[in-house]
Legacy VTK file of the C-alpha trace (Angstrom):
# vtk DataFile Version 3.0
C-alpha trace
ASCII
DATASET POLYDATA
POINTS 237 float
2.364 1.507 19.577
4.684 -0.829 21.237
6.722 -3.935 20.736
5.616 -7.445 21.674
8.376 -9.383 19.967
11.054 -11.423 21.708
13.438 -13.660 19.818
16.865 -15.108 20.297
19.782 -12.709 19.669
21.360 -12.963 16.214
22.866 -10.715 13.607
20.311 -8.522 11.867
20.706 -8.916 8.122
18.803 -5.762 7.154
19.812 -3.243 9.822
22.042 -3.504 12.846
22.187 0.053 14.118
22.102 -0.668 17.836
24.315 -2.891 20.002
21.556 -3.753 22.461
20.520 -7.381 22.660
16.949 -8.322 21.814
16.073 -8.784 25.453
17.504 -5.409 26.471
15.484 -3.668 23.773
12.373 -5.583 24.755
12.631 -4.738 28.403
13.352 -1.101 27.598
10.227 -0.997 25.431
8.130 -2.641 28.121
9.367 -0.308 30.849
8.957 2.764 28.666
5.369 1.996 27.672
4.353 0.802 31.140
5.259 4.258 32.437
2.107 6.433 32.701
4.116 9.284 31.192
4.145 7.421 27.867
0.409 7.853 27.438
0.800 11.415 26.197
2.506 10.058 23.067
-0.819 8.730 21.840
-2.879 11.825 22.522
-1.160 14.436 20.383
-2.823 15.858 17.267
0.134 14.620 15.190
-0.359 11.038 16.293
-4.121 11.207 15.869
-3.762 12.521 12.316
-1.106 9.950 11.459
-3.369 7.190 12.743
-6.258 8.382 10.613
-4.133 8.551 7.463
-2.410 5.197 7.823
-5.636 3.408 8.776
-7.291 4.810 5.666
-4.366 3.530 3.599
-4.697 0.068 5.174
-8.415 -0.081 4.415
-7.685 0.888 0.831
-4.848 -1.626 0.428
-6.813 -4.800 1.215
-10.515 -5.658 1.337
-12.064 -5.758 4.798
-15.367 -7.584 5.367
-17.392 -6.721 8.467
-18.756 -10.255 8.565
-15.529 -12.180 8.016
-12.258 -10.284 8.474
-10.300 -11.248 11.592
-7.412 -8.890 12.368
-4.349 -8.917 14.606
-3.020 -5.507 15.606
0.557 -6.344 16.593
2.291 -3.958 18.992
-1.128 -2.373 19.361
-0.388 0.194 22.058
-3.563 1.845 23.310
-5.479 0.708 20.228
-5.578 3.758 17.972
-5.315 1.715 14.776
-7.702 -0.936 16.075
-10.318 1.707 16.774
-10.105 2.895 13.174
-10.285 -0.611 11.702
-12.863 -2.146 14.051
-15.971 -0.866 12.219
-14.772 -2.653 9.073
-13.748 -5.985 10.658
-15.462 -8.921 12.318
-12.976 -8.891 15.180
-9.601 -7.470 16.183
-7.087 -8.899 18.630
-4.453 -6.469 19.872
-1.100 -7.873 21.010
1.376 -5.883 23.085
4.241 -6.357 25.521
2.983 -3.632 27.884
0.250 -4.539 30.341
-0.565 -0.865 30.798
-1.158 -0.432 27.068
-3.328 -3.576 27.024
-5.415 -2.296 29.932
-5.979 1.080 28.266
-6.854 -0.663 24.988
-9.463 -2.873 26.659
-10.939 -0.032 28.684
-11.305 2.010 25.490
-13.039 -0.885 23.745
-15.449 -1.207 26.668
-16.190 2.528 26.560
-17.054 2.127 22.868
-19.500 -0.652 23.793
-17.421 -3.246 21.949
-17.526 -6.786 23.277
-14.273 -8.768 23.741
-15.150 -10.955 20.751
-15.148 -7.768 18.664
-12.049 -5.983 19.985
-9.705 -6.939 22.787
-5.991 -6.870 23.589
-3.755 -9.417 25.267
-0.295 -9.081 26.718
2.268 -11.339 25.064
5.847 -11.239 26.242
7.230 -13.369 23.429
5.293 -13.909 20.231
6.599 -17.066 18.565
5.569 -19.454 15.826
3.201 -21.446 17.993
-0.358 -22.151 16.950
-1.517 -22.484 20.558
-0.125 -19.157 21.795
-3.165 -17.112 20.770
-5.639 -19.899 21.264
-4.931 -21.369 17.843
-6.162 -18.252 16.070
-5.111 -17.315 12.569
-5.828 -14.020 10.869
-7.006 -12.612 7.567
-5.060 -9.397 8.130
-2.202 -8.552 10.480
-1.298 -4.899 10.937
1.617 -3.246 12.697
1.756 0.538 12.909
4.782 2.657 13.841
6.450 -0.166 15.733
8.922 -1.902 13.404
11.574 0.696 14.276
11.369 -0.500 17.908
12.105 -4.130 16.996
15.596 -5.642 16.966
15.017 -7.748 13.826
12.334 -6.937 11.294
13.206 -10.145 9.426
12.420 -12.287 12.458
9.279 -10.460 13.518
7.924 -10.594 9.966
8.504 -14.351 9.824
6.659 -14.850 13.109
3.734 -12.643 12.105
3.352 -14.443 8.789
3.005 -17.730 10.673
-0.279 -16.374 12.092
-1.728 -15.422 8.706
-4.292 -17.555 6.957
-3.391 -18.624 3.400
-4.162 -15.623 1.243
-3.966 -13.298 4.253
-2.180 -9.944 4.215
0.475 -8.279 6.356
0.301 -4.478 6.506
3.128 -2.510 8.114
3.369 1.243 8.462
6.422 3.035 9.775
8.845 5.853 9.019
10.410 6.038 5.581
14.184 6.176 5.669
15.424 9.599 6.741
16.956 11.595 9.581
14.847 11.742 12.742
16.580 13.751 15.487
13.748 13.168 17.959
14.666 9.483 18.150
18.331 9.960 18.995
17.725 10.526 22.719
14.840 8.056 22.859
14.908 4.816 24.834
16.678 2.080 22.840
15.376 2.239 19.275
17.295 -0.096 16.959
16.253 1.602 13.722
16.544 5.343 14.254
16.494 6.141 10.530
13.410 4.218 9.426
13.230 1.858 6.438
13.192 1.973 2.675
11.411 -0.269 0.183
14.300 -2.689 -0.145
14.533 -3.167 3.631
10.879 -4.085 3.779
10.920 -6.188 0.623
13.801 -8.265 2.006
11.944 -8.917 5.269
8.646 -9.728 3.564
10.131 -12.015 0.932
12.284 -13.821 3.506
9.024 -14.649 5.313
7.505 -16.083 2.139
5.168 -13.223 1.286
4.395 -12.299 -2.311
2.680 -9.391 -4.093
4.862 -6.951 -2.162
4.011 -3.266 -2.382
5.476 -0.170 -0.771
4.089 3.347 -0.909
4.467 6.573 1.016
1.067 7.387 2.466
1.519 10.512 4.589
3.921 13.219 5.691
3.192 14.589 9.142
4.882 16.671 11.817
6.177 14.924 14.905
8.034 16.792 17.648
8.537 19.605 15.171
10.092 17.408 12.480
8.545 16.160 9.226
8.024 12.397 9.164
7.098 10.477 6.042
5.092 7.310 6.680
4.994 4.321 4.351
2.705 1.341 4.014
4.277 -1.996 3.085
2.032 -4.940 2.248
2.355 -8.534 1.185
0.230 -11.648 0.821
0.769 -15.161 2.147
LINES 1 238
237 0 1 2 3 4 5 6 7 8 9 10 11 12 13 14 15 16 17 18 19 20 21 22 23 24 25 26 27 28 29 30 31 32 33 34 35 36 37 38 39 40 41 42 43 44 45 46 47 48 49 50 51 52 53 54 55 56 57 58 59 60 61 62 63 64 65 66 67 68 69 70 71 72 73 74 75 76 77 78 79 80 81 82 83 84 85 86 87 88 89 90 91 92 93 94 95 96 97 98 99 100 101 102 103 104 105 106 107 108 109 110 111 112 113 114 115 116 117 118 119 120 121 122 123 124 125 126 127 128 129 130 131 132 133 134 135 136 137 138 139 140 141 142 143 144 145 146 147 148 149 150 151 152 153 154 155 156 157 158 159 160 161 162 163 164 165 166 167 168 169 170 171 172 173 174 175 176 177 178 179 180 181 182 183 184 185 186 187 188 189 190 191 192 193 194 195 196 197 198 199 200 201 202 203 204 205 206 207 208 209 210 211 212 213 214 215 216 217 218 219 220 221 222 223 224 225 226 227 228 229 230 231 232 233 234 235 236
Protein backbone atom coordinates (compact mmCIF):
# COMPACT_ATOMS: atom_id res chain seq x y z
CA UNK A 1 0.00 0.00 0.00
CA UNK A 2 1.84 2.92 -1.29
CA UNK A 3 2.10 6.66 -1.09
CA UNK A 4 0.46 9.09 -3.50
CA UNK A 5 1.11 12.29 -1.60
CA UNK A 6 3.38 15.11 -2.72
CA UNK A 7 3.53 18.42 -0.91
CA UNK A 8 5.96 21.24 -0.45
CA UNK A 9 8.80 20.59 2.04
CA UNK A 10 8.23 21.98 5.53
CA UNK A 11 8.90 21.05 9.11
CA UNK A 12 6.78 18.15 10.33
CA UNK A 13 5.08 19.15 13.56
CA UNK A 14 4.21 15.62 14.69
CA UNK A 15 7.23 13.56 13.64
CA UNK A 16 10.41 14.45 11.84
CA UNK A 17 12.42 11.25 12.00
CA UNK A 18 13.96 11.38 8.54
CA UNK A 19 16.01 14.09 6.82
CA UNK A 20 14.76 13.24 3.33
CA UNK A 21 12.76 15.90 1.55
CA UNK A 22 9.18 15.16 0.55
CA UNK A 23 10.15 14.69 -3.07
CA UNK A 24 12.98 12.29 -2.25
CA UNK A 25 10.65 10.15 -0.15
CA UNK A 26 8.00 10.25 -2.86
CA UNK A 27 10.33 9.17 -5.60
CA UNK A 28 11.78 6.43 -3.41
CA UNK A 29 8.26 5.15 -2.75
CA UNK A 30 7.37 5.26 -6.43
CA UNK A 31 10.54 3.46 -7.50
CA UNK A 32 10.21 0.86 -4.77
CA UNK A 33 6.60 -0.03 -5.58
CA UNK A 34 7.12 0.10 -9.35
CA UNK A 35 9.70 -2.65 -8.95
CA UNK A 36 8.11 -6.07 -9.69
CA UNK A 37 9.95 -7.43 -6.66
CA UNK A 38 7.65 -5.37 -4.42
CA UNK A 39 4.63 -7.45 -5.38
CA UNK A 40 5.57 -10.22 -2.98
CA UNK A 41 4.88 -7.85 -0.08
CA UNK A 42 1.16 -8.09 -0.78
CA UNK A 43 0.97 -11.85 -1.14
CA UNK A 44 2.18 -13.06 2.24
CA UNK A 45 -0.20 -14.69 4.73
CA UNK A 46 0.66 -11.96 7.26
CA UNK A 47 -0.44 -9.20 4.92
CA UNK A 48 -3.56 -11.06 3.86
CA UNK A 49 -4.60 -11.60 7.48
CA UNK A 50 -3.83 -8.00 8.41
CA UNK A 51 -5.95 -6.80 5.49
CA UNK A 52 -8.88 -8.94 6.58
CA UNK A 53 -8.72 -7.69 10.17
CA UNK A 54 -8.36 -4.00 9.42
CA UNK A 55 -11.06 -4.07 6.73
CA UNK A 56 -13.44 -5.68 9.21
CA UNK A 57 -12.61 -2.93 11.71
CA UNK A 58 -13.31 -0.26 9.07
CA UNK A 59 -16.68 -1.77 8.21
CA UNK A 60 -17.55 -1.83 11.89
CA UNK A 61 -16.40 1.75 12.51
CA UNK A 62 -18.68 3.50 10.01
CA UNK A 63 -21.84 2.50 8.16
CA UNK A 64 -21.37 1.43 4.55
CA UNK A 65 -24.34 1.40 2.15
CA UNK A 66 -24.08 -0.69 -1.01
CA UNK A 67 -26.36 1.75 -2.81
CA UNK A 68 -24.76 5.01 -1.71
CA UNK A 69 -21.28 4.83 -0.19
CA UNK A 70 -18.51 6.21 -2.41
CA UNK A 71 -15.00 5.40 -1.15
CA UNK A 72 -11.47 6.58 -1.87
CA UNK A 73 -8.72 4.10 -1.06
CA UNK A 74 -5.69 6.39 -0.78
CA UNK A 75 -2.28 4.82 -1.35
CA UNK A 76 -4.24 1.78 -2.48
CA UNK A 77 -1.40 -0.45 -3.65
CA UNK A 78 -2.70 -3.54 -5.42
CA UNK A 79 -6.15 -3.06 -3.91
CA UNK A 80 -6.29 -5.49 -1.00
CA UNK A 81 -8.40 -3.19 1.16
CA UNK A 82 -10.57 -2.15 -1.78
CA UNK A 83 -11.36 -5.78 -2.53
CA UNK A 84 -12.57 -6.27 1.04
CA UNK A 85 -14.69 -3.10 1.06
CA UNK A 86 -16.09 -3.26 -2.48
CA UNK A 87 -19.01 -5.61 -1.71
CA UNK A 88 -20.27 -3.09 0.86
CA UNK A 89 -19.84 0.10 -1.21
CA UNK A 90 -21.40 1.66 -4.28
CA UNK A 91 -17.99 2.44 -5.75
CA UNK A 92 -14.32 2.66 -4.80
CA UNK A 93 -11.62 4.78 -6.38
CA UNK A 94 -8.05 3.74 -5.60
CA UNK A 95 -5.33 6.40 -5.72
CA UNK A 96 -1.63 5.56 -5.86
CA UNK A 97 1.69 7.01 -6.97
CA UNK A 98 2.84 3.74 -8.58
CA UNK A 99 1.59 2.95 -12.07
CA UNK A 100 2.47 -0.70 -11.55
CA UNK A 101 0.29 -0.89 -8.45
CA UNK A 102 -2.56 0.84 -10.31
CA UNK A 103 -2.30 -1.62 -13.20
CA UNK A 104 -2.39 -4.63 -10.87
CA UNK A 105 -5.34 -3.10 -8.99
CA UNK A 106 -7.34 -2.61 -12.18
CA UNK A 107 -6.50 -6.04 -13.55
CA UNK A 108 -7.66 -7.59 -10.28
CA UNK A 109 -10.93 -5.66 -10.43
CA UNK A 110 -11.48 -6.87 -13.99
CA UNK A 111 -10.81 -10.47 -12.95
CA UNK A 112 -13.48 -10.07 -10.26
CA UNK A 113 -15.93 -8.90 -12.94
CA UNK A 114 -16.12 -5.42 -11.41
CA UNK A 115 -16.79 -2.55 -13.77
CA UNK A 116 -14.69 0.66 -13.55
CA UNK A 117 -17.65 2.53 -12.06
CA UNK A 118 -17.57 0.00 -9.21
CA UNK A 119 -13.83 -0.27 -8.53
CA UNK A 120 -10.91 1.32 -10.32
CA UNK A 121 -7.55 2.90 -9.52
CA UNK A 122 -5.84 5.97 -10.93
CA UNK A 123 -2.26 7.12 -10.70
CA UNK A 124 -1.86 10.50 -9.02
CA UNK A 125 1.60 11.94 -8.59
CA UNK A 126 0.53 14.81 -6.35
CA UNK A 127 -2.79 14.77 -4.55
CA UNK A 128 -3.71 18.35 -3.67
CA UNK A 129 -6.74 20.30 -2.52
CA UNK A 130 -8.23 20.66 -5.97
CA UNK A 131 -11.81 19.73 -6.72
CA UNK A 132 -11.04 19.03 -10.38
CA UNK A 133 -8.14 16.62 -9.78
CA UNK A 134 -10.34 13.53 -9.41
CA UNK A 135 -13.03 14.75 -11.74
CA UNK A 136 -14.70 16.79 -9.02
CA UNK A 137 -15.46 13.71 -6.95
CA UNK A 138 -16.06 13.82 -3.23
CA UNK A 139 -16.31 10.82 -0.95
CA UNK A 140 -18.40 9.45 1.88
CA UNK A 141 -15.45 7.48 3.24
CA UNK A 142 -11.72 7.79 2.64
CA UNK A 143 -9.48 4.96 3.82
CA UNK A 144 -5.72 4.66 4.01
CA UNK A 145 -4.16 1.39 5.15
CA UNK A 146 -0.56 0.84 6.25
CA UNK A 147 0.71 3.86 4.34
CA UNK A 148 0.89 6.83 6.73
CA UNK A 149 4.34 5.69 7.90
CA UNK A 150 5.57 6.19 4.31
CA UNK A 151 4.42 9.82 4.17
CA UNK A 152 6.63 12.78 5.06
CA UNK A 153 3.86 14.75 6.82
CA UNK A 154 0.75 13.10 8.20
CA UNK A 155 -0.62 16.54 9.08
CA UNK A 156 -0.48 17.67 5.45
CA UNK A 157 -1.79 14.46 3.92
CA UNK A 158 -4.69 14.39 6.38
CA UNK A 159 -5.63 17.96 5.48
CA UNK A 160 -5.61 17.12 1.77
CA UNK A 161 -7.65 13.95 2.22
CA UNK A 162 -10.25 15.75 4.30
CA UNK A 163 -10.74 18.23 1.46
CA UNK A 164 -12.14 15.33 -0.60
CA UNK A 165 -14.65 14.24 2.05
CA UNK A 166 -18.31 15.12 1.82
CA UNK A 167 -19.75 16.92 4.87
CA UNK A 168 -20.38 14.20 7.41
CA UNK A 169 -17.90 11.89 5.69
CA UNK A 170 -15.33 9.80 7.54
CA UNK A 171 -11.57 9.32 7.31
CA UNK A 172 -10.29 5.90 8.39
CA UNK A 173 -6.56 5.30 8.78
CA UNK A 174 -4.87 2.09 9.83
CA UNK A 175 -1.17 1.79 10.50
CA UNK A 176 1.36 0.56 13.05
CA UNK A 177 0.95 1.56 16.67
CA UNK A 178 4.02 3.20 18.13
CA UNK A 179 6.74 0.66 18.84
CA UNK A 180 10.08 -0.72 17.68
CA UNK A 181 10.05 -2.24 14.19
CA UNK A 182 13.50 -3.52 13.19
CA UNK A 183 12.30 -4.65 9.76
CA UNK A 184 11.82 -1.02 8.73
CA UNK A 185 15.31 0.17 9.61
CA UNK A 186 16.89 -1.07 6.37
CA UNK A 187 13.81 -0.28 4.29
CA UNK A 188 13.71 2.34 1.55
CA UNK A 189 13.15 5.81 3.04
CA UNK A 190 10.39 5.50 5.63
CA UNK A 191 9.92 8.73 7.59
CA UNK A 192 8.08 7.17 10.52
CA UNK A 193 9.89 3.97 11.43
CA UNK A 194 8.27 3.71 14.86
CA UNK A 195 4.60 4.08 13.95
CA UNK A 196 2.13 6.43 15.65
CA UNK A 197 0.25 6.78 18.90
CA UNK A 198 -3.19 8.22 19.58
CA UNK A 199 -1.93 11.73 20.19
CA UNK A 200 -0.02 11.79 16.89
CA UNK A 201 -3.16 10.86 15.02
CA UNK A 202 -5.45 13.11 17.04
CA UNK A 203 -3.21 16.10 16.29
CA UNK A 204 -3.27 15.39 12.55
CA UNK A 205 -7.02 14.77 12.44
CA UNK A 206 -7.97 17.79 14.51
CA UNK A 207 -5.62 20.06 12.56
CA UNK A 208 -7.58 19.03 9.45
CA UNK A 209 -10.88 19.97 11.09
CA UNK A 210 -12.14 16.48 11.85
CA UNK A 211 -14.23 15.76 14.94
CA UNK A 212 -15.45 12.63 16.76
CA UNK A 213 -11.90 11.28 16.78
CA UNK A 214 -11.38 7.69 17.86
CA UNK A 215 -8.33 5.47 18.09
CA UNK A 216 -8.25 1.76 18.84
CA UNK A 217 -5.85 -1.12 18.42
CA UNK A 218 -7.53 -3.61 16.11
CA UNK A 219 -5.00 -6.40 15.51
CA UNK A 220 -1.60 -7.77 16.42
CA UNK A 221 0.04 -9.74 13.63
CA UNK A 222 3.45 -11.11 12.70
CA UNK A 223 5.40 -9.36 9.98
CA UNK A 224 8.90 -10.46 8.99
CA UNK A 225 9.05 -12.37 12.25
CA UNK A 226 8.16 -9.39 14.43
CA UNK A 227 4.87 -8.62 16.19
CA UNK A 228 3.10 -5.56 14.78
CA UNK A 229 0.12 -3.93 16.45
CA UNK A 230 -2.26 -2.18 14.06
CA UNK A 231 -4.56 0.68 15.02
CA UNK A 232 -7.59 2.25 13.41
CA UNK A 233 -7.99 6.02 13.71
CA UNK A 234 -11.22 7.64 12.56
CA UNK A 235 -12.76 11.07 12.40
CA UNK A 236 -15.72 12.84 10.83
CA UNK A 237 -15.87 16.00 8.74
